[in-house]
C-alpha positions in Angstrom: -5.3 -6.3 -22.2 -7.3 -8.9 -20.4 -10.3 -7.8 -17.6 -7.5 -8.2 -14.3 -5.0 -6.1 -16.5 -6.9 -3.5 -16.9 -9.1 -3.2 -14.0 -5.4 -3.1 -12.3 -4.2 -0.5 -14.5 -7.6 1.5 -13.7 -7.4 2.0 -10.6 -3.7 2.2 -10.7 -3.1 -0.4 -8.7 0.7 -1.1 -10.6 1.9 1.9 -9.3 1.8 5.6 -9.9 -1.1 7.3 -11.9 0.1 8.8 -15.1 -0.8 9.6 -18.9 3.0 9.9 -20.3 2.3 9.5 -24.0 5.2 6.5 -24.3 4.0 4.8 -21.6 0.1 5.1 -22.9 -1.3 4.8 -20.2 -4.9 6.1 -20.5 -3.9 8.3 -23.5 -7.1 9.4 -24.9 -7.8 8.3 -28.5 -6.0 9.1 -31.0 -8.0 12.9 -32.0 -6.5 14.1 -29.6 -2.7 14.2 -30.5 -4.3 15.6 -33.9 -6.7 17.8 -32.5 -3.9 19.5 -29.9 -0.5 20.1 -29.5 0.2 19.5 -26.1 3.4 21.2 -26.0 2.3 24.5 -27.7 -1.6 25.4 -25.1 0.3 23.7 -22.5 4.2 23.7 -22.2 5.9 22.1 -20.0 7.5 21.2 -17.9 5.7 18.2 -16.6 6.4 16.0 -13.9 7.9 13.1 -14.4 4.8 11.0 -15.1 3.6 13.8 -17.3 1.6 15.9 -15.7 1.7 20.0 -15.4 2.6 19.7 -11.7 4.8 18.8 -8.9 6.7 15.9 -9.0 5.3 13.1 -5.9 7.8 13.0 -4.5 9.6 13.9 -2.3 6.6 15.1 -0.5 6.5 18.7 0.9 5.2 19.5 4.7 1.5 20.1 3.4 0.5 18.2 0.2 -2.4 18.7 -2.4 -4.4 17.4 -5.0 -5.2 18.9 -8.0 -8.4 17.4 -10.2 -9.9 19.3 -13.1 -9.9 19.7 -16.9 -8.5 22.0 -19.1 -8.9 25.4 -16.7 -6.9 22.9 -14.1 -4.4 21.6 -16.3 -4.0 25.3 -17.5 -4.5 25.6 -20.9 -2.1 28.6 -22.7 -1.3 29.3 -18.6 2.7 28.8 -18.1 3.7 27.1 -15.2 3.5 29.2 -12.4 1.1 31.0 -13.4 -1.3 28.2 -12.5 -3.7 28.6 -9.7 -2.6 25.1 -8.8 0.6 26.6 -8.1 -0.5 29.8 -6.8 -1.9 28.0 -3.8 0.9 26.1 -2.9 3.1 29.3 -3.0 1.2 31.4 -1.4 0.0 28.7 1.5 3.5 28.4 1.7 4.5 31.7 2.0 2.0 32.3 5.2 2.9 28.9 7.1 6.5 28.9 6.8 6.5 25.4 5.0 7.2 23.6 1.7 4.1 22.8 0.0 3.1 20.9 -2.9 1.1 21.2 -6.1 -0.1 17.9 -7.0 -1.4 18.6 -10.2 -3.8 16.1 -12.3 -5.8 18.7 -14.3 -6.2 17.4 -18.0 -7.7 18.6 -20.9 -10.9 18.1 -21.9 -12.1 16.0 -18.5 -15.3 15.6 -16.9 -16.9 14.3 -13.6 -16.0 10.7 -14.1 -11.9 11.6 -14.9 -12.1 13.6 -11.3 -13.4 10.0 -9.7 -11.4 7.8 -11.3 -8.1 9.5 -11.0 -8.5 10.9 -7.4 -9.8 6.6 -6.4 -6.5 5.0 -8.6 -4.0 8.1 -6.7 -5.2 8.3 -3.3 -3.3 5.2 -1.1 -0.6 6.3 -3.7 -0.1 9.8 -3.5 -1.4 10.1 -0.2 -2.4 14.1 0.0 -3.0 16.1 2.8 -6.0 17.8 0.6 -8.1 17.0 -2.6 -10.0 20.3 -4.4 -11.7 19.2 -7.3 -12.8 21.4 -10.0 -15.6 20.1 -12.2 -16.1 21.5 -15.9 -19.6 20.6 -17.7 -21.6 18.0 -17.3 -21.7 16.6 -20.7 -18.0 15.1 -20.5 -18.1 10.6 -20.4 -15.4 8.3 -20.9 -15.5 5.2 -22.7 -13.0 3.1 -22.6 -11.6 0.6 -26.2 -11.2 -3.3 -26.2 -7.3 -1.9 -25.9 -8.3 -0.1 -22.6 -7.4 3.5 -24.0 -9.9 6.0 -22.7 -12.3 7.8 -25.4 -12.9 11.2 -23.5 -16.2 12.0 -25.2 -18.4 16.0 -25.1 -20.3 16.9 -27.4 -17.7 19.6 -28.6 -16.7 17.6 -30.5 -19.3 17.4 -33.1 -18.4 20.9 -33.6 -14.4 19.8 -33.8 -15.3 17.3 -36.4 -16.9 20.4 -38.7 -14.6 22.6 -38.1 -11.8 19.2 -39.0 -13.1 16.4 -40.6 -10.0 15.2 -41.7 -8.9 14.6 -38.4 -11.0 11.6 -37.5 -11.3 8.5 -38.7 -14.7 7.6 -39.6 -14.8 5.2 -36.7 -14.5 8.0 -34.1 -16.9 10.0 -36.6 -19.9 7.4 -35.8 -18.7 7.1 -32.2 -19.4 11.2 -31.8 -22.8 11.5 -33.3 -23.2 8.4 -30.8 -22.3 9.8 -27.5 -24.2 12.8 -29.1 -27.1 11.4 -29.6 -27.3 9.2 -26.0 -26.1 12.4 -23.8 -29.1 14.4 -21.7 -29.3 16.8 -19.1 -30.5 14.1 -17.0 -27.8 11.6 -17.9 -25.4 14.6 -17.7 -27.0 15.5 -13.7 -26.1 11.6 -13.2 -23.1 11.6 -14.1 -22.1 14.2 -11.8 -23.3 13.0 -8.4 -22.6 9.6 -8.9 -19.2 11.1 -9.5 -19.4 13.5 -7.0 -21.1 10.4 -4.5 -18.1 8.5 -5.4 -15.7 11.2 -4.5 -16.8 12.0 -0.6 -16.9 8.4 -0.1 -13.3 7.5 -1.3 -11.9 11.1 0.8 -13.8 10.2 3.6 -13.6 6.9 3.7 -9.8 7.6 4.2 -10.0 10.8 6.2 -8.8 13.5 3.3 -10.1 16.4 3.6 -11.7 17.4 0.5 -13.2 20.6 -1.2 -15.1 21.4 -4.7 -15.8 24.4 -7.3 -16.6 24.5 -10.9 -15.5 26.2 -13.6 -18.3 29.4 -14.1 -19.9 28.4 -17.4 -23.8 27.4 -17.3 -23.1 24.4 -18.7 -20.8 23.4 -15.7 -22.1 25.9 -12.6 -25.6 25.4 -13.0 -25.8 21.3 -12.4 -23.2 21.7 -10.4 -25.3 23.4 -8.4 -28.4 21.8 -8.9 -26.6 18.2 -7.2 -24.8 20.2 -4.3 -28.3 22.0 -3.4 -29.8 18.5 -3.6 -27.6 17.1 -0.3 -26.6 14.4 -2.5 -22.8 15.5 -0.8 -22.0 17.4 2.3 -23.0 21.6 0.6 -19.6 22.1 3.2 -17.3 20.8 1.4 -18.4 23.8 -1.9 -15.8 26.6 -1.3 -18.7 29.0 -2.2 -17.6 30.2 -5.3 -16.6 29.1 -8.9 -13.7 29.3 -10.3 -15.0 32.9 -12.4 -13.1 34.1 -16.1 -12.2 37.5 -16.2 -10.1 37.5 -18.6 -9.0 34.8 -21.6 -6.1 33.7 -23.0 -5.1 34.8 -25.7 -6.3 34.0 -29.5 -8.4 31.8 -27.5 -11.0 32.6 -25.9 -12.9 30.5 -23.8 -9.9 29.7 -21.0 -9.1 31.9 -18.2 -5.8 33.5 -18.2 -3.1 35.1 -15.8 -5.4 37.9 -13.9 -8.3 34.9 -13.5 -5.7 32.4 -12.3 -4.9 35.4 -10.1 -7.8 35.6 -8.2 -9.2 32.0 -8.6 -6.0 30.9 -6.8 -6.4 33.8 -3.3 -10.3 33.0 -2.9 -9.1 29.5 -2.8 -6.0 29.7 -0.5 -8.2 32.1 1.9 -10.8 28.7 1.8 -8.4 26.5 2.5 -6.4 28.3 5.0 -8.9 28.8 6.6 -11.3 25.5 6.6 -7.8 23.1 6.7 -4.7 24.6 8.4 -5.7 27.5 11.2 -5.6 25.0 14.3 -6.4 23.1 15.5 -4.8 21.3 11.7 -1.9 23.7 11.2 0.7 22.5 8.9 3.3 21.0 11.3 1.6 20.5 14.1 
């Protein structure tokens, strides 16, 4: 892959964004298939591009792009009970229109993924609204010499201690180096730059958007610090977090049915009040 091919892929210029394992489009480095059984923790159905999402075609009357980490992808939660699906269903019932949930959530992803995937997808998908739910601020994306994305998060150090044989020596060295280089200041800088890029990308195209974060202090504290700084329009913040009211059985870390239901209800109310009331009513 030369630089031109990489940049074309990075910003989706060759077609729809996808991370299907067979296509190997920005599939995470080797650790993910070894550590995570995706079909067990995030079972299908998936759309033809590999996402736990409605198909991108045909379009609905109102099309919402959701992006975030495993809480948005819905780790351990059946399709149909994930908050993007619930939001779409609720708004469809309230408006009488077809509402599509385009869920680009991906396990282990952070602020850099949100900025990149929104930048690479909006010109193809042309969503009517984008909702981004931010995860812990210590996550980074790095690209190897083959153009594949290596998703780093600090908890990978814990994963390695628990299952050292699942990691190659190179991956172990990279994780240690990345861990040693991170700081709370770099976390804030990456989050702030992601939000500014999200704002610039969507405001330029006049696409409405909203933001929130998972109710983990490692996510919510830096998120609120950045929002409070005035770097982005604070009105884009929904005003509530994705609370952990119950957890996936045997997991203890990811939201389960009640958490998704409550967050979806709040989000549907926020979207309806802000974007679906007159003069922005669907179909008007």
